[in-house]
C-alpha positions as CSV (number, residue, x, y, z in Angstrom):
1,M,-2.1,-18.9,6.3
2,R,-5.3,-17.3,7.6
3,T,-8.3,-16.8,5.4
4,I,-11.4,-14.8,5.7
5,T,-14.8,-15.4,4.0
6,I,-16.7,-12.4,3.1
7,I,-20.3,-12.3,1.9
8,T,-20.6,-9.4,-0.5
9,P,-23.6,-7.0,-0.8
10,S,-24.6,-9.1,-3.8
11,N,-24.8,-12.2,-1.5
12,I,-21.7,-13.8,-3.1
13,E,-19.3,-15.6,-0.8
14,I,-15.6,-14.9,-1.4
15,E,-12.7,-16.4,0.5
16,Y,-9.5,-14.2,0.7
17,R,-6.1,-15.1,2.1
18,L,-5.2,-12.4,4.6
19,A,-1.8,-10.7,4.2
20,G,0.5,-11.4,7.1
21,A,2.9,-9.1,8.9
22,G,5.9,-10.2,6.8
23,S,4.4,-9.5,3.4
24,R,2.9,-6.2,4.6
25,M,6.3,-5.2,6.0
26,G,7.9,-6.1,2.7
27,A,5.5,-4.0,0.8
28,F,6.0,-1.1,3.2
29,I,9.8,-1.4,2.8
30,I,9.5,-1.2,-1.0
31,D,7.1,1.8,-0.7
32,F,9.3,3.5,1.8
33,A,12.4,3.1,-0.4
34,I,10.4,4.7,-3.3
35,Q,9.4,7.6,-1.1
36,I,13.0,8.2,0.2
37,T,14.3,8.0,-3.4
38,A,11.7,10.6,-4.5
39,I,12.5,12.9,-1.6
40,L,16.3,12.6,-2.2
41,L,15.8,13.3,-5.9
42,I,13.8,16.4,-5.2
43,A,16.4,17.6,-2.7
44,W,19.2,17.0,-5.1
45,V,17.5,18.9,-7.9
46,I,16.7,21.9,-5.6
47,L,20.1,21.9,-3.9
48,R,22.1,21.8,-7.1
49,G,21.6,25.5,-7.5
50,T,19.9,25.7,-10.9
51,F,16.5,25.2,-9.5
52,S,17.2,27.7,-6.7
53,E,18.5,30.2,-9.2
54,I,15.5,30.0,-11.5
55,F,12.7,29.9,-8.9
56,F,14.3,31.7,-5.9
57,G,16.8,34.0,-7.5
58,T,19.8,32.8,-5.7
59,T,22.5,30.2,-6.3
60,T,22.9,29.2,-2.7
61,P,20.0,27.2,-1.2
62,G,18.3,29.2,1.5
63,G,15.2,29.0,3.6
64,A,12.8,28.9,0.7
65,S,14.7,25.9,-0.9
66,I,14.8,24.0,2.4
67,G,11.1,24.8,3.0
68,F,10.2,23.5,-0.5
69,I,12.1,20.3,0.3
70,L,10.3,19.9,3.6
71,I,6.9,20.5,2.1
72,S,7.7,18.1,-0.8
73,A,8.8,15.4,1.7
74,F,5.6,15.9,3.7
75,I,3.4,15.6,0.6
76,I,5.3,12.5,-0.6
77,H,5.2,10.9,2.9
78,F,1.6,11.5,3.5
79,G,0.1,11.5,0.0
80,Y,2.0,8.5,-1.5
81,F,-0.2,5.8,0.0
82,I,-3.5,7.7,-0.3
83,L,-2.9,8.7,-3.9
84,L,-1.7,5.3,-5.1
85,E,-4.3,3.3,-3.2
86,M,-6.9,5.4,-5.0
87,L,-5.3,5.2,-8.5
88,M,-4.3,1.5,-8.3
89,N,-7.5,0.1,-6.8
90,G,-6.2,-0.5,-3.2
91,Q,-2.6,-1.1,-4.1
92,T,0.7,0.8,-3.9
93,I,3.8,-0.2,-5.9
94,G,5.0,-2.3,-3.0
95,K,1.6,-4.0,-2.6
96,R,1.4,-4.7,-6.3
97,I,4.9,-6.2,-6.4
98,L,4.0,-8.5,-3.5
99,G,0.4,-9.2,-4.7
100,L,-1.4,-7.4,-1.8
101,R,-4.6,-5.3,-2.0
102,V,-6.5,-3.2,0.5
103,I,-10.3,-3.8,0.5
104,R,-13.1,-2.9,2.8
105,D,-14.4,-5.4,5.4
106,N,-17.4,-6.2,3.2
107,G,-15.2,-7.0,0.1
108,L,-15.8,-3.8,-1.8
109,P,-12.9,-1.6,-3.1
110,I,-11.8,1.1,-0.7
111,E,-12.8,4.7,-1.2
112,F,-10.9,8.0,-0.5
113,T,-12.1,8.2,3.1
114,H,-10.9,4.7,3.9
115,S,-7.5,5.5,2.4
116,L,-7.3,8.8,4.2
117,I,-8.0,7.3,7.6
118,R,-5.4,4.6,7.0
119,G,-2.9,7.3,5.9
120,V,-3.4,9.5,8.9
121,L,-2.9,6.7,11.3
122,R,0.0,5.3,9.3
123,S,1.7,8.7,9.5
124,S,1.3,9.0,13.2
125,L,1.2,5.6,14.9
126,D,3.0,3.4,12.4
127,M,6.1,5.4,12.4
128,V,6.9,4.0,15.8
129,Y,6.0,0.4,14.6
130,I,2.9,0.2,16.7
131,G,1.0,-1.0,13.6
132,F,3.4,-3.9,13.0
133,F,2.9,-5.3,16.5
134,V,-0.9,-4.8,16.3
135,I,-0.8,-6.9,13.0
136,L,1.0,-9.7,14.8
137,F,-1.7,-10.0,17.5
138,S,-4.8,-9.2,15.5
139,Q,-6.9,-12.2,14.3
140,K,-7.5,-10.5,10.9
141,H,-3.9,-9.1,10.6
142,K,-5.2,-5.6,10.9
143,R,-3.2,-2.6,12.0
144,L,-4.9,0.3,13.8
145,G,-5.5,2.2,10.5
146,D,-7.4,-0.9,9.2
147,M,-9.5,-1.2,12.3
148,A,-10.4,2.5,12.2
149,A,-11.1,2.5,8.4
150,G,-12.9,-0.8,8.3
151,T,-10.4,-2.4,5.8
152,I,-8.3,-5.5,5.5
153,V,-5.3,-6.3,3.4
154,V,-5.6,-9.5,1.4
155,S,-3.1,-11.5,-0.7
156,E,-3.8,-12.1,-4.3
157,Q,-1.0,-14.6,-4.7
158,Y,-2.2,-18.1,-5.7
159,N,-0.6,-21.4,-5.1
160,N,1.4,-22.6,-8.1
161,N,0.6,-26.2,-7.5
162,L,-3.1,-25.9,-8.3
163,E,-4.1,-28.5,-10.8
164,P,-7.0,-28.5,-13.3
165,T,-10.1,-30.5,-12.2
166,A,-10.3,-32.3,-15.5
167,D,-7.8,-33.2,-18.1
168,I,-9.2,-31.9,-21.4
169,N,-6.5,-33.7,-23.4
170,K,-7.6,-37.1,-22.1
171,N,-9.4,-39.4,-24.6
172,D,-12.5,-40.8,-22.9
173,G,-13.3,-43.0,-25.9
174,F,-15.9,-40.7,-27.4
175,F,-13.8,-39.7,-30.4
C-alpha cells in the first residue's frame, strides 16, 4: 500500500493512499460494463423498428440507424468518464463503488481540462492496455493520462480496524 503526502495550497498536509492497478482495473471493468450495457440498450431500441419508423420513416434499420448507433457509442465511450468525473467530483460509478477518486497532484479537485486530457489518452492508448502496464511500473500508480493531466487516483477506503484514541465510556473516577 503506497501513500502520498500532499501539501495543499492552504499549507495543509494530507496523506492519501494511492489506488493500485487492481482497484483501478476493477473500477474500469465496472464502468466498461455500464458503457456496453448503455450502447446495447440504445442499439436494441433503435433496431427494434419502432424508433427507426418514427425518426427515419422506415421499419428496417438502415444507414441512418447504424450511424446513430455508432455516434451514440462514440459519445458514450468518450464522454462517460469525462462527464461523470465532472458531475461526481472526480469519480465514475466504478470508482465510487470501489472508493476511488481522481484528484490533481496538488490535492485539489480535477477540472474539465484534466478530465478531458485523461479521457483523450484513455480512448487512444488505454484501449491497448498500455495504461495498465504504466500503472504497474509508475511509483505513483499513474497511467499516461494521469501524467499528462497532472492527476492521481487515490483510495478513500479506510481500514476497518481503526480504534478510537480514547474510550469515552470509561469511568476515570471523576463522576
